[in-house]
C-alpha positions as CSV (number, residue, x, y, z in Angstrom):
1,M,-48.6,19.1,31.9
2,K,-45.0,19.8,31.2
3,L,-43.3,16.8,29.5
4,E,-39.5,16.2,30.0
5,S,-37.2,16.3,27.0
6,R,-37.1,12.5,27.2
7,W,-40.4,12.7,25.2
8,L,-38.4,14.0,22.2
9,V,-37.2,10.4,21.2
10,C,-33.8,9.3,21.5
11,G,-33.0,9.3,18.0
12,M,-32.5,13.0,17.9
13,C,-30.0,13.1,20.7
14,S,-28.1,9.9,20.0
15,A,-24.4,9.7,19.0
16,L,-23.8,9.9,15.3
17,A,-20.8,8.1,15.4
18,F,-19.8,5.3,13.2
19,A,-16.1,4.4,12.3
20,F,-14.6,4.1,8.7
21,V,-11.3,3.7,7.4
22,P,-9.9,6.3,5.1
23,V,-9.0,4.9,1.7
24,V,-5.4,4.9,0.7
25,A,-4.8,8.3,-1.0
26,S,-1.7,7.4,-2.9
27,A,1.4,5.1,-2.5
28,Q,4.7,4.9,-4.0
29,M,6.4,1.8,-5.7
30,S,9.5,1.7,-7.7
31,G,9.3,5.5,-7.9
32,E,5.8,5.5,-9.6
33,Q,2.6,7.0,-7.9
34,C,-0.5,4.9,-7.9
35,S,-4.0,5.9,-7.2
36,D,-6.2,4.3,-4.6
37,I,-8.3,2.8,-7.4
38,Q,-5.3,1.4,-9.0
39,M,-4.1,-0.1,-5.8
40,L,-7.6,-1.8,-5.2
41,Q,-7.5,-3.3,-8.5
42,H,-3.8,-4.2,-8.1
43,K,-2.6,-2.2,-11.0
44,C,0.0,-0.1,-9.6
45,G,2.5,0.9,-12.1
46,Q,0.0,1.3,-14.9
47,Q,-0.3,5.1,-15.0
48,Q,2.5,7.8,-15.4
49,Q,3.4,9.7,-12.1
50,K,1.3,12.8,-11.6
51,N,3.3,16.0,-11.2
52,S,2.9,17.7,-7.8
53,K,0.3,20.5,-9.3
54,Q,-2.0,17.6,-10.4
55,A,-1.7,15.9,-7.0
56,K,-2.6,19.0,-5.2
57,E,-5.6,19.4,-7.2
58,K,-6.6,16.0,-6.6
59,T,-6.6,16.2,-2.9
60,K,-9.9,16.9,-0.9
61,F,-8.0,19.5,1.0
62,P,-6.1,21.7,-1.4
63,N,-6.0,24.5,1.2
64,A,-5.0,22.7,4.2
65,T,-2.4,24.3,6.5
66,R,-1.1,21.0,7.6
67,K,2.1,20.0,5.6
68,Q,1.6,16.7,4.0
69,P,4.5,14.2,4.5
70,S,6.6,13.8,1.4
71,N,7.0,10.0,1.9
72,I,3.8,8.1,1.6
73,G,5.0,5.2,0.0
74,V,4.2,1.5,0.3
75,S,6.4,-1.5,-0.8
76,S,5.4,-3.5,-3.4
77,K,4.8,-6.9,-1.2
78,E,2.7,-4.8,1.3
79,I,0.2,-3.3,-1.2
80,K,-1.9,-6.3,-1.6
81,P,-2.4,-7.2,2.2
82,L,-2.7,-3.5,3.1
83,N,-5.6,-2.7,0.6
84,E,-7.2,-6.2,1.3
85,G,-6.9,-5.6,5.1
86,L,-8.4,-2.1,4.9
87,Q,-11.3,-3.5,2.7
88,A,-11.8,-6.1,5.3
89,A,-11.8,-3.9,8.1
90,N,-14.6,-1.8,6.4
91,S,-16.5,-4.7,5.6
92,G,-16.4,-6.2,9.2
93,D,-14.2,-9.1,8.2
94,S,-12.0,-8.8,11.5
95,A,-10.2,-11.9,11.1
96,T,-8.9,-11.1,7.6
97,A,-8.3,-7.6,8.6
98,L,-6.1,-8.6,11.7
99,K,-4.2,-11.0,9.6
100,D,-3.2,-8.6,7.0
101,L,-2.8,-5.5,8.9
102,Q,-1.3,-6.4,12.3
103,P,2.1,-7.5,10.6
104,I,2.2,-4.2,8.7
105,A,1.4,-2.2,11.8
106,D,4.0,-4.0,13.7
107,S,7.0,-4.2,11.4
108,S,6.7,-2.2,8.3
109,S,9.6,-0.1,7.4
110,S,7.0,2.5,5.9
111,A,5.7,4.9,8.4
112,Y,2.8,5.6,6.1
113,A,1.9,2.1,5.6
114,K,1.9,1.4,9.4
115,A,-0.2,4.5,10.1
116,L,-2.7,3.0,7.4
117,A,-2.9,-0.3,9.0
118,T,-3.3,1.1,12.4
119,L,-6.3,3.1,11.4
120,G,-7.8,-0.4,9.9
121,L,-7.0,-1.9,13.4
122,A,-8.7,0.8,15.1
123,Q,-11.8,-0.1,12.9
124,V,-11.5,-3.6,14.1
125,K,-11.5,-2.4,17.8
126,Y,-14.4,-0.3,17.2
127,R,-16.5,-2.8,15.6
128,S,-15.8,-5.2,18.5
129,G,-17.3,-2.8,20.9
130,D,-13.8,-1.7,22.3
131,T,-14.4,2.0,21.7
132,K,-11.5,3.1,24.0
133,G,-9.1,0.9,22.4
134,A,-10.2,2.1,18.9
135,I,-9.6,5.7,20.2
136,A,-6.1,4.9,21.3
137,L,-5.1,3.3,17.9
138,Q,-6.8,6.2,15.9
139,K,-4.9,8.5,17.8
140,Q,-1.6,6.6,17.6
141,A,-2.0,6.7,13.6
142,L,-2.7,10.4,13.5
143,D,-0.1,11.5,15.8
144,S,2.4,9.6,13.8
145,N,2.1,12.6,11.3
146,A,2.7,10.0,8.4
147,L,-0.7,10.0,6.7
148,D,-1.5,12.0,3.6
149,N,-3.8,14.9,4.2
150,D,-6.9,13.0,2.9
151,S,-6.4,10.2,5.2
152,Y,-5.5,12.5,8.0
153,F,-8.6,14.5,8.0
154,Q,-10.9,11.7,7.4
155,G,-9.3,10.0,10.4
156,L,-9.7,13.0,12.5
157,E,-13.4,13.2,11.8
158,T,-13.6,9.3,12.6
159,L,-11.8,10.0,15.9
160,A,-14.3,12.7,16.7
161,Q,-17.2,10.1,16.0
162,M,-15.4,7.7,18.3
163,Y,-15.3,10.4,21.0
164,I,-18.9,11.0,20.7
165,A,-19.6,7.1,21.0
166,D,-17.6,7.0,24.0
167,E,-19.5,10.0,25.7
168,D,-16.4,12.1,25.6
169,Y,-17.9,15.2,23.9
170,S,-15.2,17.7,25.0
171,D,-12.4,15.7,23.2
172,A,-14.8,15.3,20.5
173,L,-15.1,19.1,20.1
174,T,-11.5,19.8,20.3
175,T,-10.7,17.2,17.8
176,L,-13.3,18.8,15.4
177,D,-11.8,22.3,16.2
178,K,-8.5,21.0,15.0
179,W,-10.3,19.6,11.7
180,N,-11.7,23.2,11.0
181,K,-8.5,25.0,11.8
182,E,-6.2,22.8,9.7
183,S,-8.1,21.4,7.0
184,G,-8.6,24.8,5.1
185,A,-12.2,23.3,4.1
186,Q,-15.8,23.2,5.4
187,S,-18.0,20.0,6.0
188,A,-21.5,19.9,6.9
189,D,-20.9,16.4,8.5
190,V,-18.3,18.0,10.8
191,Y,-20.5,20.8,11.8
192,A,-23.3,18.4,12.4
193,L,-20.9,16.3,14.8
194,Q,-20.3,19.5,16.6
195,G,-23.8,20.1,17.0
196,N,-24.4,16.8,18.4
197,A,-21.5,17.2,20.9
198,Y,-22.6,20.7,22.0
199,Y,-26.2,19.2,22.6
200,R,-24.9,16.3,24.8
201,L,-23.1,19.2,26.8
202,Q,-26.1,21.1,27.2
203,K,-24.7,23.8,25.3
204,Y,-27.8,24.6,23.1
205,P,-27.3,27.7,21.4
206,Q,-23.8,26.4,20.2
207,A,-25.6,23.3,19.0
208,V,-28.3,25.2,17.0
209,A,-25.4,27.3,15.5
210,A,-23.6,24.3,14.5
211,I,-26.5,22.5,13.0
212,Q,-27.5,25.6,11.0
213,K,-24.0,25.9,9.6
214,A,-24.2,22.2,8.6
215,K,-27.6,22.6,6.9
216,S,-26.1,25.7,5.0
217,L,-23.5,23.6,3.4
218,T,-25.5,20.7,1.9
219,T,-28.8,20.6,-0.1
220,T,-29.5,17.1,1.5
221,P,-29.3,17.4,5.2
222,E,-29.8,14.4,7.5
223,P,-33.0,14.0,9.4
224,T,-31.3,13.8,12.6
225,W,-29.7,17.4,12.1
226,D,-33.4,18.7,12.4
227,Q,-33.8,16.6,15.5
228,I,-30.8,17.9,17.2
229,E,-32.0,21.5,16.5
230,M,-35.4,20.7,17.6
231,A,-34.2,19.1,20.8
232,S,-32.0,22.1,21.5
233,Y,-34.8,24.6,21.0
234,F,-36.9,22.3,23.2
235,A,-34.3,22.4,26.0
236,M,-34.4,26.0,25.9
237,D,-38.2,26.4,26.1
238,K,-38.2,27.8,22.6
239,Y,-41.2,25.8,21.8
240,D,-42.2,27.9,18.7
241,D,-38.9,27.6,17.0
242,A,-39.1,23.6,17.8
243,A,-42.5,23.6,16.5
244,K,-41.7,25.1,13.2
245,L,-38.9,22.6,12.5
246,A,-41.0,19.7,13.6
247,E,-44.1,20.7,11.6
248,A,-42.2,21.2,8.5
249,A,-40.6,17.7,9.0
250,L,-43.9,16.2,9.8
251,A,-45.6,17.7,6.6
252,K,-43.0,15.9,4.6
253,D,-43.5,12.6,6.4
254,P,-47.0,12.5,8.0
255,N,-46.9,8.9,9.0
256,N,-43.7,9.1,10.8
257,S,-44.6,8.1,14.4
258,T,-41.4,9.6,15.9
259,L,-41.8,12.9,14.3
260,L,-45.5,13.1,15.3
261,Q,-44.6,12.4,18.8
262,N,-41.9,15.1,18.7
263,V,-44.6,17.8,17.6
264,V,-46.9,16.5,20.2
265,A,-44.4,16.9,22.9
266,I,-43.7,20.4,21.8
267,Y,-47.5,21.4,21.9
268,I,-48.0,20.0,25.3
269,N,-45.1,22.0,26.6
270,A,-46.3,25.1,24.9
271,H,-49.7,24.5,26.6
272,Q,-51.3,23.8,23.1
273,D,-53.1,20.6,24.2
274,Q,-55.9,20.8,21.6
275,K,-53.3,20.9,18.9
276,A,-51.5,17.9,20.5
277,L,-54.9,16.0,20.9
278,A,-55.7,16.6,17.4
279,L,-52.4,15.1,16.2
280,L,-52.9,12.2,18.7
281,E,-56.3,11.4,17.4
282,R,-55.1,11.2,14.0
283,A,-52.3,9.1,15.0
284,R,-54.8,6.8,16.9
285,A,-56.8,6.4,14.0
286,N,-54.1,5.5,11.7
287,G,-52.8,3.0,14.4
288,Q,-49.7,4.9,15.0
289,I,-49.8,4.8,18.7
290,K,-48.5,1.6,19.7
291,D,-47.3,2.0,23.2
292,E,-48.7,2.2,26.6
293,T,-47.2,5.5,27.4
294,G,-49.0,7.2,24.3
295,Y,-52.3,5.9,25.2
296,M,-51.9,7.1,29.1
297,N,-50.4,10.5,28.2
298,M,-53.2,11.1,25.7
299,A,-55.7,10.0,28.6
300,K,-54.2,12.5,31.0
301,M,-54.3,15.3,28.5
302,Y,-58.2,14.7,27.9
303,D,-58.6,14.8,31.9
304,N,-56.4,17.9,32.1
305,L,-58.7,19.6,29.6
306,A,-61.8,18.3,31.2
307,Q,-60.8,19.7,34.7
308,N,-60.4,23.1,33.4
309,S,-63.4,23.3,31.4
310,S,-67.1,24.1,32.2
311,D,-68.2,20.6,30.7
312,P,-65.8,18.3,32.2
313,K,-67.9,15.0,31.2
314,T,-67.2,15.3,27.5
315,N,-63.4,15.3,27.6
316,A,-63.2,12.7,30.6
317,M,-65.1,10.4,28.7
318,K,-62.9,10.7,25.8
319,A,-60.2,9.8,28.3
320,V,-62.2,6.6,29.3
321,G,-62.3,5.9,25.5
322,V,-58.7,6.2,25.0
323,L,-57.8,3.9,28.0
324,K,-60.6,1.2,27.2
325,E,-59.1,1.0,23.4
326,G,-55.6,0.7,24.7
327,M,-56.6,-2.2,27.0
328,S,-58.8,-4.0,24.6
329,K,-55.7,-4.0,22.1
330,G,-53.5,-5.3,25.0
331,I,-51.4,-2.3,24.6
332,V,-52.5,-0.7,28.0
333,Q,-51.7,-3.4,30.5
334,P,-53.9,-3.9,33.5
335,S,-52.1,-2.5,36.4
336,S,-52.4,-0.2,39.3
337,D,-51.7,2.9,37.2
338,S,-53.8,2.2,34.4
339,Y,-56.9,1.4,36.3
340,K,-56.3,4.3,38.7
341,L,-56.1,6.7,35.6
342,L,-59.4,4.9,34.4
343,G,-61.1,5.6,37.9
344,D,-60.0,9.3,37.9
345,S,-61.4,9.8,34.4
346,Y,-64.7,8.4,35.5
347,A,-64.6,10.4,38.6
348,I,-64.0,13.6,36.6
349,A,-67.0,12.7,34.4
350,G,-69.2,12.2,37.4
351,D,-69.7,8.5,36.9
352,Y,-69.0,7.5,40.5
353,K,-70.1,3.9,40.0
354,E,-67.7,3.2,37.1
355,A,-64.9,5.0,39.2
356,V,-65.4,2.7,41.9
357,D,-65.1,-0.4,40.1
358,A,-61.8,1.0,38.4
359,Y,-60.5,2.0,41.7
360,A,-61.2,-1.5,43.0
361,K,-58.9,-2.9,40.4
362,A,-56.2,-0.6,41.1
363,A,-56.3,-0.8,45.0
364,P,-54.5,-4.1,45.5
365,D,-51.4,-3.4,43.9
366,A,-51.3,0.4,44.9
367,K,-48.3,1.3,46.9
368,T,-50.3,4.0,49.2
369,G,-53.8,4.0,50.5
370,D,-54.9,6.9,48.0
371,V,-56.7,4.6,45.7
372,D,-58.7,3.2,48.5
373,F,-59.4,6.6,49.9
374,M,-60.7,7.9,46.6
375,R,-62.6,4.7,46.1
376,G,-64.2,5.1,49.9
377,Q,-65.2,8.7,49.0
378,M,-66.9,7.7,45.7
379,L,-68.8,4.8,47.8
380,E,-69.9,7.3,50.4
381,Q,-71.2,9.6,47.8
382,L,-73.1,6.6,46.4
383,G,-74.7,5.9,49.7
384,R,-72.9,2.5,49.9
385,H,-71.8,3.5,53.5
386,K,-70.7,0.0,54.7
387,E,-68.4,-0.4,51.6
388,A,-67.1,3.0,52.2
389,V,-66.2,2.2,55.7
390,A,-64.2,-0.9,54.7
391,A,-62.4,0.9,51.8
392,L,-61.5,4.0,54.2
393,K,-60.1,1.6,56.8
394,Q,-58.0,-0.1,54.1
395,A,-56.9,3.5,52.9
396,I,-55.8,4.5,56.5
397,A,-54.1,1.2,57.2
398,K,-52.0,1.5,54.2
399,G,-51.3,5.1,54.6
400,G,-48.8,7.0,52.6
401,F,-50.9,9.6,51.2
402,K,-51.3,13.2,52.1
403,R,-55.0,13.7,52.9
404,M,-55.3,11.4,56.0
405,G,-57.7,13.9,57.7
406,A,-60.0,13.9,54.8
407,A,-60.1,10.0,54.9
408,Y,-61.0,10.1,58.6
409,L,-63.6,12.8,58.2
410,T,-65.2,10.7,55.4
411,L,-65.0,7.5,57.6
412,G,-66.8,9.6,60.4
413,N,-69.5,10.5,57.9
414,A,-69.9,6.8,56.7
415,E,-69.9,5.6,60.4
416,L,-72.4,8.1,61.2
417,A,-74.7,7.1,58.3
418,L,-74.6,3.5,59.6
419,K,-75.7,5.0,63.3
420,D,-72.3,3.9,64.8
421,R,-72.0,7.0,67.0
422,S,-68.9,5.9,69.0
423,A,-67.1,5.0,65.7
424,A,-67.9,8.3,64.1
425,I,-66.7,10.2,67.0
426,A,-63.5,8.4,66.9
427,A,-63.1,9.2,63.4
428,Y,-63.8,12.8,63.7
429,K,-61.3,13.0,66.6
430,Q,-58.8,11.7,64.2
431,A,-59.6,14.1,61.6
432,E,-59.6,16.9,64.1
433,Q,-55.7,16.5,64.2
434,D,-55.4,17.6,60.7
435,Q,-55.5,21.2,59.9
436,E,-57.3,20.6,56.4
437,T,-60.2,19.0,58.1
438,R,-60.1,20.3,61.7
439,A,-63.1,22.8,61.5
440,D,-65.3,20.4,60.1
441,A,-64.4,17.6,62.5
442,Q,-65.0,19.9,65.2
443,R,-68.4,21.2,63.9
444,M,-69.4,17.3,63.6
445,L,-68.4,16.6,67.2
446,K,-70.2,19.6,68.6
447,Q,-73.4,18.5,66.6
448,L,-73.0,15.0,68.2
449,N,-72.4,16.2,71.6
450,R,-75.7,18.4,71.5
451,H,-77.6,15.1,70.6
452,K,-76.5,13.0,73.2
């Protein structure tokens, strides 16, 4: 039973994007240099100007190939509203951010101040859900070439995150490539974003390489990085590699339901159902299976094992137990699908009476006659011929299933058991039209003709 990659929970493939505004790296006022801390504390002017060598050492990107603009000054009257506006943008106070930043973005004589204010306004757009508007403002600020290197490269990373949030993965990768080429630095977060974008573009080998690079650059990798790498292996059918990651993560956090589902999905696709079921049983005992899909898939796995074993009853009845527990807890809802699966489990176990009862509950809402057909077969094997006739006629009337010939053949047998010879002949003649049941139907017709 191969599961689709959607079984690997969405958290591992979701966008990692979140917007942020770079802090003011430095500003000039009256010929003095002010640090970002001084500006935020409104203490500009209390420190002597740093020489150029010290300023270079302070930057996060001393090896950047991008030339930092020489004029990164902010007028004294704009310092307070600019910093308060940027803080408001970061904290989600959109009204204050707009009030303080929009006038600076519109009319400041400082290109640097305008660019910083525009970054803040991009954050406001992003927080409001206008991702495309945020991208446009973010690009405007970056393309002005007025930002200091710290703000510029932080802004590039944010732009890539915005692209990922907008599902524009190609532009995200282009932006991250620019960051790598111009920054002269390496960042675990940037490589992780690349891995996310590559995964979304189904470039799984590149995604794995990027995530592994990210993990090599830090001692505290994010759990989502493992998830992206795991999902990439999963998509490439490299289940052993995916399992190693998943098992290691689960060993650290054994009660994590998300991780547990990931490992189960990997085991199933690697055809290691026994390992998957052992984990699921542990999860069920701990109350970690809380959704209908988990119970239904667990029951299906037991049924699959039952059908491929010399002792089908044991595993089929385990499927029954799983479904009944889910129903008793109100997690598995009474539906055509759940009752059909319960009926299938009983049928595999050889308990036809219980199978009939379950199929009877599934039949009314079934979209095809398949459930009534199986119910009719069970009833006929139980010798309940009159009920079998009714169920099989319902199945034939509803239609929509492949084994119509088998339904007519079973109907003929039931009618014959009820001594309705003409009805049996009519049913066998219909069964004769189906290649699957032609030979059996012709044999029965010959027997009936010999005993006229």
